[in-house]
PyMOL Python script that loads the backbone (N, CA, C, O; Angstrom):
from pymol import cmd

cmd.read_pdbstr("""\
ATOM      1  N   MET A   1      -1.028 -15.644   7.228  1.00  0.00           N
ATOM      2  CA  MET A   1      -1.760 -15.389   8.359  1.00  0.00           C
ATOM      3  C   MET A   1      -2.320 -13.987   7.686  1.00  0.00           C
ATOM      4  O   MET A   1      -1.783 -12.929   7.357  1.00  0.00           O
ATOM      5  N   ALA A   2      -3.681 -14.513   7.644  1.00  0.00           N
ATOM      6  CA  ALA A   2      -4.857 -13.516   7.060  1.00  0.00           C
ATOM      7  C   ALA A   2      -4.594 -11.950   7.979  1.00  0.00           C
ATOM      8  O   ALA A   2      -4.156 -10.941   7.427  1.00  0.00           O
ATOM      9  N   GLU A   3      -4.844 -11.998   8.979  1.00  0.00           N
ATOM     10  CA  GLU A   3      -4.800 -11.048  10.212  1.00  0.00           C
ATOM     11  C   GLU A   3      -3.518  -9.973   9.731  1.00  0.00           C
ATOM     12  O   GLU A   3      -3.649  -8.750   9.680  1.00  0.00           O
ATOM     13  N   ILE A   4      -2.229 -10.746   9.386  1.00  0.00           N
ATOM     14  CA  ILE A   4      -1.040  -9.927   9.165  1.00  0.00           C
ATOM     15  C   ILE A   4      -1.304  -9.212   7.563  1.00  0.00           C
ATOM     16  O   ILE A   4      -0.848  -8.103   7.288  1.00  0.00           O
ATOM     17  N   SER A   5      -2.001  -9.927   6.716  1.00  0.00           N
ATOM     18  CA  SER A   5      -2.037  -9.351   5.637  1.00  0.00           C
ATOM     19  C   SER A   5      -2.904  -7.964   5.612  1.00  0.00           C
ATOM     20  O   SER A   5      -2.554  -6.936   5.033  1.00  0.00           O
ATOM     21  N   ALA A   6      -4.306  -8.180   6.482  1.00  0.00           N
ATOM     22  CA  ALA A   6      -4.922  -7.143   6.498  1.00  0.00           C
ATOM     23  C   ALA A   6      -4.221  -6.113   7.166  1.00  0.00           C
ATOM     24  O   ALA A   6      -4.527  -4.922   7.095  1.00  0.00           O
ATOM     25  N   LEU A   7      -3.439  -6.499   7.703  1.00  0.00           N
ATOM     26  CA  LEU A   7      -2.862  -5.177   8.716  1.00  0.00           C
ATOM     27  C   LEU A   7      -1.874  -4.564   7.849  1.00  0.00           C
ATOM     28  O   LEU A   7      -1.511  -3.429   8.154  1.00  0.00           O
ATOM     29  N   VAL A   8      -1.319  -5.176   6.706  1.00  0.00           N
ATOM     30  CA  VAL A   8      -0.657  -4.372   5.727  1.00  0.00           C
ATOM     31  C   VAL A   8      -1.199  -3.999   4.723  1.00  0.00           C
ATOM     32  O   VAL A   8      -0.521  -3.162   4.126  1.00  0.00           O
ATOM     33  N   LYS A   9      -2.472  -4.330   4.084  1.00  0.00           N
ATOM     34  CA  LYS A   9      -3.210  -3.735   3.234  1.00  0.00           C
ATOM     35  C   LYS A   9      -3.688  -2.340   3.873  1.00  0.00           C
ATOM     36  O   LYS A   9      -3.683  -1.276   3.255  1.00  0.00           O
ATOM     37  N   GLY A  10      -4.078  -2.499   5.133  1.00  0.00           N
ATOM     38  CA  GLY A  10      -5.006  -1.104   5.948  1.00  0.00           C
ATOM     39  C   GLY A  10      -3.825  -0.522   5.815  1.00  0.00           C
ATOM     40  O   GLY A  10      -3.889   0.286   4.888  1.00  0.00           O
ATOM     41  N   LEU A  11      -2.464  -0.562   6.449  1.00  0.00           N
ATOM     42  CA  LEU A  11      -1.222   0.414   6.697  1.00  0.00           C
ATOM     43  C   LEU A  11      -1.359   1.073   5.210  1.00  0.00           C
ATOM     44  O   LEU A  11      -1.719   2.230   4.990  1.00  0.00           O
ATOM     45  N   ARG A  12      -1.007   0.122   4.264  1.00  0.00           N
ATOM     46  CA  ARG A  12      -0.685   0.988   2.921  1.00  0.00           C
ATOM     47  C   ARG A  12      -1.965   1.749   2.244  1.00  0.00           C
ATOM     48  O   ARG A  12      -1.869   2.416   1.214  1.00  0.00           O
ATOM     49  N   LEU A  13      -3.280   1.535   3.037  1.00  0.00           N
ATOM     50  CA  LEU A  13      -4.160   2.372   2.105  1.00  0.00           C
ATOM     51  C   LEU A  13      -4.078   3.993   3.253  1.00  0.00           C
ATOM     52  O   LEU A  13      -4.267   5.162   2.917  1.00  0.00           O
ATOM     53  N   VAL A  14      -3.747   3.452   4.555  1.00  0.00           N
ATOM     54  CA  VAL A  14      -3.814   4.860   5.349  1.00  0.00           C
ATOM     55  C   VAL A  14      -2.392   5.785   4.763  1.00  0.00           C
ATOM     56  O   VAL A  14      -2.409   7.016   4.746  1.00  0.00           O
ATOM     57  N   ILE A  15      -1.127   4.924   4.274  1.00  0.00           N
ATOM     58  CA  ILE A  15      -0.196   6.141   3.544  1.00  0.00           C
ATOM     59  C   ILE A  15      -0.744   6.345   1.939  1.00  0.00           C
ATOM     60  O   ILE A  15      -0.086   7.240   1.408  1.00  0.00           O
ATOM     61  N   LEU A  16      -1.602   5.857   1.168  1.00  0.00           N
ATOM     62  CA  LEU A  16      -1.867   6.012   0.108  1.00  0.00           C
ATOM     63  C   LEU A  16      -2.902   7.359   0.237  1.00  0.00           C
ATOM     64  O   LEU A  16      -2.903   8.315  -0.539  1.00  0.00           O
ATOM     65  N   HIS A  17      -3.572   7.223   1.140  1.00  0.00           N
ATOM     66  CA  HIS A  17      -4.947   8.202   1.434  1.00  0.00           C
ATOM     67  C   HIS A  17      -4.545   9.510   2.343  1.00  0.00           C
ATOM     68  O   HIS A  17      -5.328  10.452   2.462  1.00  0.00           O
ATOM     69  N   ASN A  18      -3.227   9.486   2.986  1.00  0.00           N
ATOM     70  CA  ASN A  18      -2.591  10.400   3.793  1.00  0.00           C
ATOM     71  C   ASN A  18      -3.407  10.743   5.209  1.00  0.00           C
ATOM     72  O   ASN A  18      -3.604  11.837   5.739  1.00  0.00           O
ATOM     73  N   LEU A  19      -3.830   9.327   5.649  1.00  0.00           N
ATOM     74  CA  LEU A  19      -4.710   9.418   6.760  1.00  0.00           C
ATOM     75  C   LEU A  19      -3.685   9.352   8.042  1.00  0.00           C
ATOM     76  O   LEU A  19      -3.357   8.289   8.569  1.00  0.00           O
ATOM     77  N   THR A  20      -3.315  10.402   8.384  1.00  0.00           N
ATOM     78  CA  THR A  20      -2.085  10.259   9.765  1.00  0.00           C
ATOM     79  C   THR A  20      -2.810  11.398  10.419  1.00  0.00           C
ATOM     80  O   THR A  20      -3.526  12.137   9.744  1.00  0.00           O
ATOM     81  N   PRO A  21      -2.633  11.586  11.851  1.00  0.00           N
ATOM     82  CA  PRO A  21      -2.068  10.393  12.653  1.00  0.00           C
ATOM     83  C   PRO A  21      -3.065   9.227  12.738  1.00  0.00           C
ATOM     84  O   PRO A  21      -4.251   9.381  12.444  1.00  0.00           O
ATOM     85  N   LEU A  22      -2.586   8.131  13.120  1.00  0.00           N
ATOM     86  CA  LEU A  22      -3.288   6.794  12.943  1.00  0.00           C
ATOM     87  C   LEU A  22      -2.822   6.200  14.277  1.00  0.00           C
ATOM     88  O   LEU A  22      -1.745   6.395  14.839  1.00  0.00           O
ATOM     89  N   GLU A  23      -4.013   5.316  14.732  1.00  0.00           N
ATOM     90  CA  GLU A  23      -3.814   4.681  16.086  1.00  0.00           C
ATOM     91  C   GLU A  23      -4.373   3.000  15.533  1.00  0.00           C
ATOM     92  O   GLU A  23      -5.437   2.815  14.943  1.00  0.00           O
ATOM     93  N   VAL A  24      -3.705   2.265  15.774  1.00  0.00           N
ATOM     94  CA  VAL A  24      -3.802   0.816  15.461  1.00  0.00           C
ATOM     95  C   VAL A  24      -4.323  -0.068  16.612  1.00  0.00           C
ATOM     96  O   VAL A  24      -3.555  -0.353  17.531  1.00  0.00           O
ATOM     97  N   SER A  25      -5.583  -0.510  16.602  1.00  0.00           N
ATOM     98  CA  SER A  25      -5.687  -1.559  17.527  1.00  0.00           C
ATOM     99  C   SER A  25      -5.710  -2.801  16.959  1.00  0.00           C
ATOM    100  O   SER A  25      -6.327  -2.875  15.897  1.00  0.00           O
ATOM    101  N   ILE A  26      -5.207  -3.788  17.379  1.00  0.00           N
ATOM    102  CA  ILE A  26      -5.157  -5.212  16.958  1.00  0.00           C
ATOM    103  C   ILE A  26      -5.312  -6.206  18.356  1.00  0.00           C
ATOM    104  O   ILE A  26      -4.715  -6.100  19.428  1.00  0.00           O
ATOM    105  N   ASP A  27      -6.173  -7.045  18.000  1.00  0.00           N
ATOM    106  CA  ASP A  27      -6.878  -8.057  19.022  1.00  0.00           C
ATOM    107  C   ASP A  27      -6.115  -9.310  18.887  1.00  0.00           C
ATOM    108  O   ASP A  27      -6.385 -10.120  19.773  1.00  0.00           O
ATOM    109  N   CYS A  28      -5.236  -9.698  18.026  1.00  0.00           N
ATOM    110  CA  CYS A  28      -4.570 -11.004  17.450  1.00  0.00           C
ATOM    111  C   CYS A  28      -3.429 -10.938  18.245  1.00  0.00           C
ATOM    112  O   CYS A  28      -2.612 -10.263  17.618  1.00  0.00           O
ATOM    113  N   GLU A  29      -2.976 -11.285  19.274  1.00  0.00           N
ATOM    114  CA  GLU A  29      -1.872 -11.147  20.316  1.00  0.00           C
ATOM    115  C   GLU A  29      -0.630 -11.917  19.457  1.00  0.00           C
ATOM    116  O   GLU A  29       0.525 -11.652  19.791  1.00  0.00           O
ATOM    117  N   GLU A  30      -0.855 -12.809  18.421  1.00  0.00           N
ATOM    118  CA  GLU A  30       0.225 -13.345  17.805  1.00  0.00           C
ATOM    119  C   GLU A  30       0.821 -12.558  16.938  1.00  0.00           C
ATOM    120  O   GLU A  30       1.970 -12.834  16.594  1.00  0.00           O
ATOM    121  N   ILE A  31       0.071 -11.266  16.340  1.00  0.00           N
ATOM    122  CA  ILE A  31       0.609 -10.154  15.319  1.00  0.00           C
ATOM    123  C   ILE A  31       1.323  -9.611  16.428  1.00  0.00           C
ATOM    124  O   ILE A  31       2.465 -10.057  16.539  1.00  0.00           O
ATOM    125  N   ILE A  32       1.042  -8.947  17.105  1.00  0.00           N
ATOM    126  CA  ILE A  32       1.560  -8.338  18.286  1.00  0.00           C
ATOM    127  C   ILE A  32       2.835  -8.871  18.994  1.00  0.00           C
ATOM    128  O   ILE A  32       3.720  -8.048  19.232  1.00  0.00           O
ATOM    129  N   LYS A  33       3.014 -10.138  19.345  1.00  0.00           N
ATOM    130  CA  LYS A  33       4.075 -10.850  19.555  1.00  0.00           C
ATOM    131  C   LYS A  33       5.178 -10.719  18.036  1.00  0.00           C
ATOM    132  O   LYS A  33       6.316 -10.259  18.126  1.00  0.00           O
ATOM    133  N   TYR A  34       4.675 -11.134  16.920  1.00  0.00           N
ATOM    134  CA  TYR A  34       5.673 -10.888  15.930  1.00  0.00           C
ATOM    135  C   TYR A  34       5.866  -9.754  15.574  1.00  0.00           C
ATOM    136  O   TYR A  34       6.705  -9.654  14.679  1.00  0.00           O
ATOM    137  N   LEU A  35       5.316  -8.630  16.000  1.00  0.00           N
ATOM    138  CA  LEU A  35       6.007  -7.222  15.539  1.00  0.00           C
ATOM    139  C   LEU A  35       6.598  -6.987  16.808  1.00  0.00           C
ATOM    140  O   LEU A  35       7.279  -5.964  16.733  1.00  0.00           O
ATOM    141  N   LYS A  36       6.625  -7.389  17.709  1.00  0.00           N
ATOM    142  CA  LYS A  36       7.608  -6.892  18.894  1.00  0.00           C
ATOM    143  C   LYS A  36       9.057  -7.676  18.719  1.00  0.00           C
ATOM    144  O   LYS A  36      10.110  -7.132  19.053  1.00  0.00           O
ATOM    145  N   ASP A  37       8.993  -9.185  18.087  1.00  0.00           N
ATOM    146  CA  ASP A  37      10.308  -9.945  17.902  1.00  0.00           C
ATOM    147  C   ASP A  37       9.741 -10.423  16.455  1.00  0.00           C
ATOM    148  O   ASP A  37       8.645 -10.094  16.001  1.00  0.00           O
ATOM    149  N   ASP A  38      10.727 -11.290  15.795  1.00  0.00           N
ATOM    150  CA  ASP A  38      10.639 -11.288  14.162  1.00  0.00           C
ATOM    151  C   ASP A  38      10.052 -13.154  14.582  1.00  0.00           C
ATOM    152  O   ASP A  38      10.247 -13.811  15.604  1.00  0.00           O
ATOM    153  N   HIS A  39       9.409 -13.467  13.473  1.00  0.00           N
ATOM    154  CA  HIS A  39       8.803 -14.697  13.423  1.00  0.00           C
ATOM    155  C   HIS A  39       9.182 -15.269  11.861  1.00  0.00           C
ATOM    156  O   HIS A  39       8.384 -15.112  10.936  1.00  0.00           O
ATOM    157  N   PRO A  40      10.278 -15.838  11.709  1.00  0.00           N
ATOM    158  CA  PRO A  40      10.741 -16.182  10.406  1.00  0.00           C
ATOM    159  C   PRO A  40       9.782 -16.370   8.969  1.00  0.00           C
ATOM    160  O   PRO A  40      10.012 -15.809   7.898  1.00  0.00           O
ATOM    161  N   PRO A  41       8.613 -17.348   9.269  1.00  0.00           N
ATOM    162  CA  PRO A  41       7.699 -17.576   8.072  1.00  0.00           C
ATOM    163  C   PRO A  41       7.106 -15.926   7.785  1.00  0.00           C
ATOM    164  O   PRO A  41       6.655 -15.886   6.640  1.00  0.00           O
ATOM    165  N   TYR A  42       7.038 -15.189   8.169  1.00  0.00           N
ATOM    166  CA  TYR A  42       5.954 -13.574   8.263  1.00  0.00           C
ATOM    167  C   TYR A  42       7.199 -12.803   8.256  1.00  0.00           C
ATOM    168  O   TYR A  42       6.873 -11.771   8.844  1.00  0.00           O
ATOM    169  N   SER A  43       8.220 -12.714   7.990  1.00  0.00           N
ATOM    170  CA  SER A  43       9.610 -11.918   8.305  1.00  0.00           C
ATOM    171  C   SER A  43       9.535 -10.683   7.192  1.00  0.00           C
ATOM    172  O   SER A  43       9.893  -9.562   7.552  1.00  0.00           O
ATOM    173  N   ASN A  44       9.191 -10.846   6.204  1.00  0.00           N
ATOM    174  CA  ASN A  44       9.003  -9.915   5.121  1.00  0.00           C
ATOM    175  C   ASN A  44       8.184  -9.183   5.336  1.00  0.00           C
ATOM    176  O   ASN A  44       8.480  -8.025   5.631  1.00  0.00           O
ATOM    177  N   ILE A  45       6.878  -9.592   5.265  1.00  0.00           N
ATOM    178  CA  ILE A  45       5.220  -8.651   5.683  1.00  0.00           C
ATOM    179  C   ILE A  45       5.813  -7.953   7.085  1.00  0.00           C
ATOM    180  O   ILE A  45       5.566  -6.749   7.162  1.00  0.00           O
ATOM    181  N   LEU A  46       6.516  -8.496   8.141  1.00  0.00           N
ATOM    182  CA  LEU A  46       6.381  -8.060   9.440  1.00  0.00           C
ATOM    183  C   LEU A  46       7.116  -6.712   9.023  1.00  0.00           C
ATOM    184  O   LEU A  46       6.753  -5.583   9.355  1.00  0.00           O
ATOM    185  N   PHE A  47       8.377  -7.082   8.120  1.00  0.00           N
ATOM    186  CA  PHE A  47       9.328  -5.673   7.856  1.00  0.00           C
ATOM    187  C   PHE A  47       8.459  -4.618   7.404  1.00  0.00           C
ATOM    188  O   PHE A  47       8.572  -3.435   7.725  1.00  0.00           O
ATOM    189  N   ASP A  48       7.334  -5.250   6.421  1.00  0.00           N
ATOM    190  CA  ASP A  48       6.715  -4.185   5.805  1.00  0.00           C
ATOM    191  C   ASP A  48       5.845  -3.325   6.828  1.00  0.00           C
ATOM    192  O   ASP A  48       5.769  -2.104   6.697  1.00  0.00           O
ATOM    193  N   CYS A  49       5.283  -3.913   7.708  1.00  0.00           N
ATOM    194  CA  CYS A  49       4.555  -3.468   8.956  1.00  0.00           C
ATOM    195  C   CYS A  49       5.060  -2.458   9.684  1.00  0.00           C
ATOM    196  O   CYS A  49       4.564  -1.354   9.913  1.00  0.00           O
ATOM    197  N   ARG A  50       6.115  -2.930  10.041  1.00  0.00           N
ATOM    198  CA  ARG A  50       7.098  -2.047  10.877  1.00  0.00           C
ATOM    199  C   ARG A  50       7.713  -0.817  10.456  1.00  0.00           C
ATOM    200  O   ARG A  50       7.892   0.147  11.200  1.00  0.00           O
ATOM    201  N   ASP A  51       8.103  -0.891   8.969  1.00  0.00           N
ATOM    202  CA  ASP A  51       8.600   0.332   8.035  1.00  0.00           C
ATOM    203  C   ASP A  51       7.423   1.544   8.010  1.00  0.00           C
ATOM    204  O   ASP A  51       7.624   2.744   8.197  1.00  0.00           O
ATOM    205  N   ILE A  52       6.239   0.933   7.746  1.00  0.00           N
ATOM    206  CA  ILE A  52       4.921   1.738   7.573  1.00  0.00           C
ATOM    207  C   ILE A  52       4.723   2.331   8.923  1.00  0.00           C
ATOM    208  O   ILE A  52       4.091   3.388   8.937  1.00  0.00           O
ATOM    209  N   ILE A  53       5.102   1.899   9.963  1.00  0.00           N
ATOM    210  CA  ILE A  53       4.342   2.224  11.360  1.00  0.00           C
ATOM    211  C   ILE A  53       5.221   3.345  11.830  1.00  0.00           C
ATOM    212  O   ILE A  53       4.801   4.197  12.613  1.00  0.00           O
ATOM    213  N   LYS A  54       6.760   3.342  11.225  1.00  0.00           N
ATOM    214  CA  LYS A  54       7.961   3.998  11.966  1.00  0.00           C
ATOM    215  C   LYS A  54       7.145   5.817  11.498  1.00  0.00           C
ATOM    216  O   LYS A  54       7.703   6.854  11.854  1.00  0.00           O
TER     217      LYS A  54
END
""", "prot")
cmd.dss("prot")
cmd.show_as("cartoon", "prot")
cmd.util.cbc("prot")
cmd.orient("prot")
């Protein structure tokens, strides 16, 4: 899913450029659901998102 990839790329840029604190707004309900619970086809990329967000 392109939206998840875009989220990860954006989060990595935030970390790279030390742009914290950060507030993320997402309008894709699927990503929000996937971040709350796991979704096997996207498990690895969701793990990356959760790890960066911590």
